C-alpha positions in Angstrom: -12.5 26.1 12.8 -11.1 27.3 9.5 -8.5 30.1 8.8 -9.8 32.8 6.4 -12.6 30.5 5.3 -10.1 27.8 4.2 -10.3 24.3 5.6 -7.0 23.5 7.4 -5.5 20.0 7.3 -2.6 18.9 9.5 -0.8 16.0 7.9 2.1 15.9 10.3 0.7 15.2 13.8 1.6 12.3 16.1 0.1 10.0 18.7 1.4 7.3 21.0 -1.3 4.6 21.4 -1.8 2.7 24.7 -0.1 -0.6 23.5 3.0 1.3 22.3 3.2 3.4 25.5 3.1 0.1 27.5 5.9 -1.4 25.3 8.1 1.7 26.0 7.4 1.5 29.7 8.6 -2.1 29.8 11.9 -1.4 28.0 15.2 -0.9 29.8 17.0 0.9 27.0 16.3 3.8 24.6 13.6 4.2 23.3 11.8 3.9 26.6 9.5 5.7 29.1 10.8 6.5 32.5 8.6 6.8 35.6 7.8 10.3 37.0 10.8 12.0 38.6 8.8 12.3 41.8 6.4 9.4 42.1 4.7 10.9 45.1 3.8 14.1 43.3 0.6 13.6 41.4 1.5 16.4 38.9 4.8 14.7 38.0 4.7 13.0 34.6 6.3 10.0 33.0 9.3 10.9 30.8 10.0 9.8 27.2 13.6 9.1 26.2 13.5 8.5 22.5 16.6 9.6 20.5 19.9 7.8 20.2 22.3 8.9 22.9 19.7 11.1 24.6 20.1 9.2 27.8 23.8 10.1 27.8 23.3 13.9 28.0 22.7 15.5 31.3 20.2 17.9 29.8 18.1 15.3 28.1 18.7 12.1 30.1 15.3 12.5 31.9 13.5 12.8 28.7 10.4 14.9 27.9 7.1 14.9 29.8 4.5 12.5 28.5 1.5 14.7 28.5 -2.1 13.9 27.7 -1.5 15.3 24.3 0.7 12.3 23.5 -2.1 9.8 23.6 -5.5 11.3 24.4 -7.6 11.9 21.3 -9.7 14.4 23.2 -6.6 16.5 23.7 -5.7 16.2 20.0 -9.2 17.5 19.1 -8.9 20.4 21.7 -5.5 21.3 20.2 -7.1 21.3 16.7 -10.0 23.5 17.8 -7.7 25.9 19.5 -5.6 26.4 16.4 -8.3 26.3 13.7 -7.4 22.9 12.4 -10.3 21.1 10.7 -8.8 17.8 9.9 -5.7 15.9 11.2 -4.0 12.9 9.6 -2.5 11.3 12.7 0.5 8.9 12.8 2.5 7.0 15.4 5.4 9.1 16.6 9.0 7.9 16.2 10.8 5.6 16.6 8.1 3.3 15.1 8.9 -0.4 15.1 12.2 -0.8 13.3 14.1 -1.3 16.6 12.1 -4.5 17.3 13.1 -8.0 16.1 11.7 -9.8 13.2 9.2 -11.8 15.2 5.5 -12.7 15.3 5.2 -10.4 18.4 6.4 -7.4 16.3 3.9 -8.3 13.6 1.1 -8.5 16.2 2.3 -5.1 17.7 2.0 -3.4 14.3 -1.5 -4.7 13.8 -2.6 -3.8 17.3 -1.2 -0.3 16.9 -3.0 0.2 13.6 -6.2 -1.0 15.1 -5.8 1.4 18.0 -5.1 4.3 15.6 -8.2 3.4 13.7 -10.2 3.3 16.9 -9.0 6.8 17.7 -10.1 8.0 14.3 -13.5 6.4 14.8 -14.0 8.9 17.7 -14.3 11.7 15.1 -14.4 10.2 11.7 -15.0 13.4 9.8 -11.9 15.1 11.4 -9.4 12.3 11.9 -7.6 10.2 9.3 -4.2 8.4 9.7 -1.1 6.8 8.4 -0.4 3.2 9.7 2.8 1.6 10.9 4.7 -1.5 9.6 6.8 -4.2 11.1 9.5 -3.1 8.7 12.1 -5.7 9.6 9.9 -8.3 7.8 9.0 -7.4 4.2 6.4 -10.1 4.0 4.6 -9.1 7.2 4.8 -5.4 6.0 3.2 -6.3 2.7 0.4 -8.2 4.5 -0.2 -5.2 6.7 -0.3 -2.8 3.8 -2.9 -4.9 2.2 -4.9 -5.1 5.4 -4.7 -1.3 5.9 -5.9 -0.8 2.3 -8.9 -3.0 2.6 -10.0 -2.9 6.3 -8.8 0.3 8.1 -10.9 3.0 6.5 -9.1 6.0 8.1 -5.7 5.1 6.7 -4.2 6.8 3.7 -0.8 5.2 3.8 2.0 4.4 6.2 4.6 6.3 8.2 8.1 5.0 7.8 11.6 5.8 9.1 14.8 5.8 7.0 16.6 2.7 8.2 14.6 0.1 6.3 15.1 -3.5 7.2 17.7 -4.0 9.9 19.2 -0.6 9.3 20.1 -1.4 5.7 18.4 1.7 4.3 15.4 2.3 2.1 17.4 1.5 -1.0 17.8 -2.2 0.2 16.6 -4.2 -2.9 14.4 -6.5 -0.8 12.1 -3.6 0.0 11.1 -3.2 -3.7 8.1 -5.6 -3.4 6.8 -3.6 -0.4 7.1 -0.4 -2.3 5.3 -2.0 -5.2 2.5 -3.1 -2.9 2.2 0.4 -1.3 2.0 2.0 -4.8 -0.4 -0.5 -6.2 -2.8 0.1 -3.3 -2.5 3.9 -3.9 -1.1 4.5 -0.5 1.4 7.2 0.6 4.6 6.7 2.4 5.1 9.5 5.0 8.9 9.4 5.4 10.0 10.8 8.8 13.6 10.8 10.3 14.4 9.6 13.8 18.1 8.7 14.2 19.7 11.8 12.8 23.3 11.6 11.6 26.6 11.5 13.6 27.4 15.1 14.4 30.2 14.8 17.0 33.7 13.7 16.3 34.0 11.2 19.2 30.8 9.2 18.5 27.2 9.4 17.4 25.9 10.4 20.8 24.6 13.8 21.8 27.5 14.5 24.1 30.8 16.2 23.1 33.7 16.5 25.5 31.5 17.1 28.4 29.8 20.1 26.6 26.2 19.1 26.7 24.3 20.2 23.7 21.0 18.4 24.4 19.1 17.2 21.3 19.0 20.6 19.5 21.7 19.6 17.0 20.1 16.4 16.0 16.6 17.8 15.8 17.7 20.9 13.9 20.4 19.4 11.7 20.6 15.7 12.1 16.9 15.1 11.2 16.9 17.1 7.9 20.2 15.6 6.8 18.9 12.1 7.6 16.0 12.7 5.3 18.2 14.3 2.6 20.6 11.3 2.5 17.9 8.6 2.7 15.8 10.1 -0.2 18.9 10.7 -2.3 19.9 7.1 -1.9 16.4 5.9 -2.7 16.4 8.0 -6.0 19.9 6.7 -7.0 18.6 3.2 -6.5 16.3 3.8 -9.4 13.1 3.0 -7.4 11.1 5.7 -9.2 12.0 4.3 -12.6 10.9 0.9 -11.4 7.8 2.2 -9.6 6.9 5.6 -11.0 3.6 5.8 -9.2 5.1 5.4 -5.7 4.0 8.4 -3.6 6.5 9.6 -1.1 5.6 12.4 1.4 8.7 14.0 3.0 8.7 15.4 6.6 10.2 18.8 7.3 9.9 20.1 3.8 12.3 17.4 2.6 15.2 18.3 4.8 17.7 20.2 2.6 16.6 18.6 -0.7 15.1 21.7 -2.3 18.3 23.6 -1.7 20.7 20.9 -2.7 18.9 19.4 -5.7 21.1 21.2 -8.2 24.3 20.1 -6.5 23.0 16.5 -6.5 22.2 16.8 -10.2 25.6 18.1 -11.0 27.4 15.4 -9.0 25.3 12.6 -10.5 25.9 14.0 -14.1 29.6 13.8 -13.5 29.4 10.2 -12.3 28.8 8.3 -15.5 27.9 5.0 -13.8 25.2 6.5 -11.7 24.0 8.9 -14.4 23.5 6.1 -16.9 21.5 4.1 -14.4 18.7 6.7 -14.1 16.2 7.8 -16.7 16.2 11.4 -15.4 18.4 13.7 -13.3 17.6 13.4 -9.5 15.8 16.7 -9.4 13.3 15.4 -11.9 12.2 12.8 -9.3 12.4 15.2 -6.4 10.0 17.6 -8.1 7.4 14.8 -8.2 7.6 14.0 -4.5 5.3 15.4 -1.8 6.5 17.7 1.0 5.0 18.9 4.3 5.4 22.6 5.2 6.9 22.0 8.7 9.8 24.4 8.1 9.0 27.3 10.5 10.3 30.1 8.2 9.1 31.8 5.0 12.5 31.2 3.3 12.0 27.5 3.6 8.5 27.6 2.4 9.5 29.7 -0.7 12.3 27.3 -1.5 10.0 24.3 -1.3 7.3 25.8 -3.3 9.7 27.2 -5.9 11.3 23.8 -6.3 8.5 21.3 -6.0 5.0 21.3 -7.4 3.1 23.7 -5.1 0.1 21.3 -5.3 2.3 18.7 -3.6 3.0 20.7 -0.4 0.8 20.3 2.7 0.6 21.9 6.1 1.7 20.3 9.4 2.3 21.1 13.1 4.4 18.2 14.5 2.1 18.1 17.5 2.5 17.0 20.4 6.2 18.0 20.2 7.6 21.6 20.6 4.9 22.6 23.2 4.5 26.2 24.5 7.8 27.4 25.9 6.7 28.7 29.3 5.3 25.4 30.5 6.6 21.8 30.4 3.1 20.4 31.1 0.8 21.4 28.3 -2.1 19.8 30.2 -2.0 22.8 32.5 -2.5 25.5 29.9 -5.0 24.4 27.3 -5.6 28.0 26.0 -1.9 28.6 25.2 -1.2 28.8 21.5 1.8 26.8 20.3 4.7 28.8 18.8 5.6 25.7 16.7 2.2 26.0 15.0 2.1 29.8 14.6 5.7 29.8 13.2 4.5 27.6 10.3 1.3 29.6 9.8 3.3 32.9 9.8 5.8 31.4 7.3 2.9 30.8 4.9 1.7 34.3 5.4 5.1 35.9 4.9 6.2 33.8 1.9 4.6 35.9 -0.7 2.4 33.1 -2.0 -0.7 33.7 -4.1 -4.0 32.9 -2.4 -4.6 29.7 -4.4 -1.1 28.3 -3.5 -1.5 29.2 0.2 -5.0 27.7 0.5 -3.7 24.6 -1.3 -0.9 24.2 1.3 -3.3 24.9 4.2 -5.7 22.2 3.3 -7.0 21.8 -0.3 -3.9 19.8 -1.5 -4.3 17.3 1.4 -8.0 16.9 0.9 -7.5 16.2 -2.8 -4.3 14.0 -2.6 -5.4 12.0 0.5 -9.1 11.8 -0.4 -10.2 13.2 2.9 -13.7 14.4 2.1 
């Protein structure tokens, strides 16, 4: 199950646990799960509508099929076997829980989800690890859950988190500092993953422009990376890494555009005396110490990330169960079909001109060491 005798670790791979699926089924607004388009057809699947404005676009209003791969751990293991993946670090797929109110029910939901993720990992404890989820609209409840994760849920190596923070105030909201301190003190990672994108159209922040449907391609391709870029830059400018230098932040999609824009960010900060004097180092100094996945699909992106960041901080990922094989909407039907989304990331590593040690580190050795997986 290895590639070229190298243990392969997928640190960017998602699941929807049963309690969360049920929550989405009961909702009447995005994010939500819609019933099958043809309830009388046994092959017709439920549909997930998840992104802001996705329900307003004719091409995406019916959502994406909810296949077994979304929630069935047996399907996850089959996918891993098929693609030579030895270990996966699973995490709840977006939008996590930041759209839920600050209530006891939300706290209970977070605990239940984390317990279910742990149960999934228990089915194959040498191959499955995880990131937990937090009821982020309550800092106190999130701190409590981080402490529980650290002491009681043995598969968990940190938490997955969106960019909106508490009530959409952003990750640089000062009230989050005690939570970040707790995460760092418990030697846990934050896996930072976008969800909302950024406003791309002139009229509004939906996915529809003047009747010209563009689906969700713009938000996934451009909105997500820029969401990460903006959120992380704001976090750095808040001085959080001067306050908590041992905070470990893992960035999805190779950090958005941060490796490319780091120099420009440095220059603009240097020419803004108020911000420059508030930081101990230029922004790129902090960016180089962060952690990055290799879900970038192209050798140019891999080279940029490795050239900019510490190569020992870069880790392989697949983004399963999203971006399934192109010739079928129901991946339950073709279990032997390789996923282009996986092979694109593997090919990028092959074509990036990396030395063997660097490539093997990205494929698995870095994750095993950093996340203490074996």
